[in-house]
Residue, then its C-alpha position, 0 to 999 in steps of 0.5 A: m531463478t536469479l538472485i534479485q528474485i530470491i532476495g525480493a521474494g524473501f523480503v516480500i514474504l517477510i512483509i506479508i508475515k509482518t502484515a498478518s502479525d499486525f492484523k492479528k495484533k489489531k494494528l491493521n483493520l481488515p480492509a487495510f490487511l486485505f489491501w496490503t496482502f493483495i499488493w504484496t502478493v502481486i509483487l511476489v507473483v511479478a518477482f517469480l513471473p515477470q512476464v506477467t507484466n508484459f502481458f498487461a503492457n501489451l493489453l494496455g498498449v504500453g511498451r514494456g512490462i516494467d513501465v506498467a508496474i511503475y505506472f501502477s506503483i505511482l498510482i498506488i502511492f498517490f492513492i495512499l498519499f491522498q488517503i493520508i492527507s484526508r485523514l490528517e485534515t480530518m484529525k486537524r478539524e477534530i483537534t480544533e473542535i476539541v480545543r474549542h470545546i475545552s477552551l469554552k468549558e474553562k471560561 
């Protein structure tokens, strides 16, 4: 096992523990907890078994395993970004409605 695998695995294990702690403290709901636990577990598996990415690369017709990991990482980042933007837009509409309601009440 290489040094980067040890460092990466230690980092991922700490994040999984933090994720579980946040779930217990009700900072994360169940779907978010399951999503992040799955993501970090996949990263942990890839840290110990990097040849897994080569299997998926061959399956998908991509040149290298690391390319598959990067492609999926980018997709996940865009998904999370989309979720954040959607929530912000919803919050913006709700705040506008609340401000209108308060404004009309004060008149």
